[in-house]
Each structure stands twice: as structure tokens, then as C-alpha cells.
N, C-alpha and C positions, 0 to 999 in steps of 0.2 A: 557617455555624458554623465557628469556628476549629479548627485541627488539635488543639489541646489541650483541646477541649471535648467533652462527652458529654451525652446526654439521658437522664433517668429519668422514668418516668410511674407515678404511684401513684393508686389510687382508695381513699379511706378514709372514705366517707360524705360528709357535707356538706363541700364544698371550702373553705368559710370557715375551717374548723378545721385544714386541712391545709397552709396556707401558713406560718403563724407558726413551726412547728417547724423549718422548713428555711430560712426567709428570713434574710438578713443573717448567714449563717454563713460561715466561711472556705471559699473555693473555690466558693461558690454564686454564680452569675452572675445568674440570674433565676428566679423562680417564677411560673408562670402558671396561673390557674384556668381550667378548661374542661371539655369533654365528649369522651368517646372510647368506643370499644367497639361502637358501633352502626353503622347503615347510612345514616341520614338525614344529608344534607350540611347544614352550617351550622345546626344545631338551635338553638332558643331555650331559655331557662331554663324557660319555661312548658311547652314541648313535652317537655323531658327530665323535668321533675317529674311530668308526666302519665303517665310510664312507657310511652310509645308509640313511642319512637325506638330503643330498645335500648341507648342510651348510659348511661354512669355519670358522675357528677361526679368529676373527677380534677384532679390538679395535674401539670404538666409542669415539670421542673427542669433547667435548663442548668447544668452544673457542670464544674469542673476536677478530674478524678480523681486528679491528682498531689497535690492538696491535700485534697480531700474524697473518699475512696474510695467506690465504689458500695456496698461492704459496710456502711459507716457510714450511708449513706442508708437502706438496707433496715432496719437495726437501728432507726433513728429511726422509720421507717414503722410497724413492728410496735408500737412504744410509744405510738402514737396511737389504736389501734383495738381492737375486740373481734374477734379473728380467728375466733371460733367462731360468729358470727352470720350465717346465710345469707340473712336477710330484710331486711337494711339495717344501720344503725348507730344504736344508742341509740333516741331518739325518732323518728328518720327511717326510715320503712319503705318498702319497694318496691325494685325492681331498680336504680333509678338511684342508690341509696345502698349497693349491695353493694361489697365490698372486692375489690381485685385489684392485682397487680403486673404491669404491661405491660412486657415486656422488649424491648430494641431490638437485642440481639445475643445470640449463644450464651453468651458469658461472663456477661452479666447473667442469663440464664435459669438457668445453673448456680448462680450465687451465690444467686439468689432461691429456687430449689428446695432447695438445701442448707440455707438459713436456715429455710425452712418445716419441713423434716424435723427439724432440730435443735429447733425450738420444739415440735413434736409429741412428740418423744422426751423432752423435758425434764419432761413431766408437769405443767407449769405450769397447764394448763387440763384439766378433766376431761371436756371435750367435744372432738370432732374439730376440727382447724384447717381451715376451709372457704375461706379466702381463695384465690382462683384465681391461677395464674401463666399469663399469656396473652401471645401475640405482640402487639406494639404495632400499633395501627391509626391511622387519621387522627385527629388531635387538633384540636378546634375551640375557640379561646379563648372564654371566657364574656364576657358584656357587661361594660362598664367598671365598673358599680356593684358587681360581684362580685370585682373584682381588689383584692388587699390589704385585704380587708374588716376584718381584725383591726386595721388602722391607721386606715382611714377611718371606721369605725363601732366604735371600740374599746369603748365602754360597752355597746352592744347585743351585740357579739361575746362579751364576757366573761359577760354574762347568759345568752346562748344556750348557750355552751359548758358552763356550770354547769347550766343548766336542762334541757338535753338529756340529761344524765347522763354525758356524755363525761368531764368533768373529774374527777368522783368515781371513775369506772371506772379512769382512768389512775392516780390516786392509790392506789387499792386494789389494783390488779393489776400495775402496772408499776414501782412503787416497790420498789427493792431493799432487803431487810432485812438488817441486820447484828446479830450477837449482841453485846449491850453487855458481857456478862461477858467475852467473848473480846477485845473492844476494850480493856477495862480492863487486860488482861494485855499486849496488844500495844503500847499507846500509853503515853507517859510521862504522869505526873500532869497536867502543864500541857496536853499535847495532848488528853487526855481531857476536861479541864475546859472547854477552849475549844470543841472540836467537838461534845461531847455535852451539856454543861451551859451552853452560851452564855456561857462565861467570856471575859475579856479579859486578855491578858498585859500586863506592865509595859512602858510605852514606853521606848525607848532601851536596853532590857535584854532584847532578843529576837534571835533568830538572824539574821534577814534584813533588818532595818531599814536597814542600811548596806551590804548586799551589792551589789557593782557588777559581778559576774561575768556573762558571757553564759550564758543558759540558760532553762529553763522551770520554773514552779512548779506542782506537781500536788497534788491533794487527798491529804492524809496517809492517808485511809481508803480511798478507791476507786482512787487513782492516776490519775484523770481529769485532763487538762491544764486548768489554770485561767488562768494568766497567763504572760507572757513578759517577760524583762528588757528587751526592746525598748520596752515600754510602762511601765516602772518609772521613777519620778522621786522626788526628795527633796522631800517635802511639809513637812519640818520638824516632823512630828508624833511621830516616834519609832516608827512602824510602817511596814512596807513598803506603798508606795502605787503604784497603777497607774491609767492613764487608761482602760483597758478590759480585758475578759477576752479570751482568745484566741478562744473560741467562746461566744457568748452563751447557747447552748442548755445549756451545762454549769453555769450558775449560775441561781439564781432569787432573786427579791426579795420580801420581806415587810415590812409596816408593823410597826415596833417601837415600842411606847409605854412601854417599861420606863424606870425611873429618871427619871420625870417629863419625858421628852422624846419627841418624835415623830421617829423616824429610819427609814431604809430599811435593813433587815438584808439581808445577802447570805449565801446558803447554797449548797452544792453540790447539784446536781440528783440525782445517783445516790445518794450516801451521806447526803444531808441533813445534812452537816456545817455547823455555824456557822462562817463564815469571817471576818466582820467587817461593815462598813457601807459604803455608798456615799453620797458627799456631792457637792454642786454647786459646790464651791470648787476644782475642779481646773484645770489649764491650759486657758485659753480656746481656744488654737490646736489643742488636741486633744479638743475636745468639751465641756470644762468639768467633767468628772466626776473624782472621786477615790475610787477603790476602796481603802479603808483596811482592810488585811487583818491578821490575826494570823499571825505566823510559825509558830506552833505548829499551825496548821491545814493547813500546806503542807509539801511536801518539795521542795527545790531540786535540779534535775538539770542539771549543767553541759553546755554545748553539746557538748563533746567526748565526753560519755558518753551522749548521747541515743540514738544508734543501738544502742549496747550494751545499753541498758535497754528497747529496744523502741519508742522514740519517734522513729524515723527519719523518719516521715511529717511530722513537725513541723519538720524542718530547713529547710524553705522559709522559715520565719520569719527566718532569718539569712542568706538569700541576697541 
């Protein structure tokens, strides 16, 4: 492992569902599904599922903490699970599906315990937070067919995540709610129309379509980082266009059949703001995607002001 790399290990029930939230994010080097916490060496999937080895299904993440801080990984972990369930997760029952954070050093332990206490104090759940904080033990990678399951068996994965109850639980319990009456006061009419009413601003007559300054674009509602000037290009469409988000986890895509068309809508994950649409006519040398966004859904922060506004951890984008 390189000097700038660190390992995080999380058990969140079925490991199929614990890879996607971390995979292909900035600073994530690899995510491996496997087994940990027990005494049996090199256990098989069948042995672990029989609850005889003491192991839990888990994911081990190799990451660069300078780009993806451990605190952010822990935050993402909580948002995938029911931390009040001592008997498993959703439809998966038994000790091999119990939740835990396995710390690899004292700093990780401190961060995990602090996050758990803050969650308990928040009153978000009316039952105790039972997820364990434990010292890391030997980790055994799972069989090949269980690695990157969300990619290799995407259709079945989506059915399973929905059918198990996990997807609905996440939507109901981890989606942050915003008071629309307050947003109406805080946002300009066009910002409110775009983000809350799925509106579209006028092309070539919006704030950032021709902005060429270096910096980042954040969600106007939540402040989460969405796009970087490094990935911005002139698509000739009159709206700010990007080849990719900074962090795929911060955006979500939905099928949009409005206006007699079939398009892919892009929304921000935390605030559920409507941002725009993504198309397949972007620069081929950069993956072929065009994220066509509304300026009104975003706020631009120049590179020289990022540290001042609390976004210093994203300065790596411009190194």
C-alpha cells in the first residue's frame, strides 16, 4: 500500500449493496467485497451465510484521505444502512448481515465513535444506534462472482436492492428534507423554478454558460460540490456543460418522459434539486457524455475562494 493510501472497512449487510456508494468516487482506489470479524480462515460465501464462522459480509476500501477524507466515508456508510437493526439488514437476517465499522487506527476509531454519538444525539431514529465500532481483523476477499456485483449483474442488483427494502429505507430515512417555503424566500424566482419545479432557464441568457474561470460549481440548495471548471466545455447549446461530475455519488439520474421526449434527468442527491439533463453527445475523448446543467441550480466558487468557503479539500482538482 502506498504512503498516501489508507484502508477503511465497513459491514452494512449484503456486500452487493455496499460497493456502489463508494466505487468510482474521487480518492477511491478500490473497493473489495469480503468477509471479516470471525475466526475461520478463508471462509466461503456458503459458510458465512450459514452464520457458523463469526464473519460478517463487508467491504474494504482503499482510499487517498487527502482527496476522500475518512469522515466522508463514514458519512456515506451511515446513509446505506438501518443502524438500529441488531439482527441483520432489511430482508437479510442473521449475524453475517450485522452492521459494523472496523477501524484500522485510533484516528479512525475516534471519528467513527464521534459520528455514531452524533447520530444517536440527533434524534433521527427513535431506537438505539446498535452498529458496532470494532478493531479491524483479517479480511478475506469474497469469490469473484461477488465483486462489483452492481456492475456485473446490474438488473438483478437493482431488483434486489429494491426488493430487500434497502432502497426504500434509504429514501425515507436518509433523504434530507428542505422547507420549500424557506427555499422560496432564500432563492431567486428562477433558482426556485429550476430546482424545485423542474424548470429550464433560457439558453445563452444565464449566468455560467460562458464562464471560463477556474473553480467549482456547487448545488445552490445544499452546497454540495457538483462540477469543476476542469470538466467544463463549450457545447454550443447555451447552458453550462460538463463531461462528468466531480463525485458521481452527489448526483442521481432519473428517466424523464416530459415534453414528449425520453431523457435522463440529473438531480442532486442530498437536496434533490433538479439540475438539468445528461446526453450522449459529449466529447468522445472524455467519455462521450454532456451534463447540460442550469446555471440557476448552481453557485460558482472561484478557485481562489474555495479554501475561504470551506472547500479546501477540493483544491486537488487544480493541482
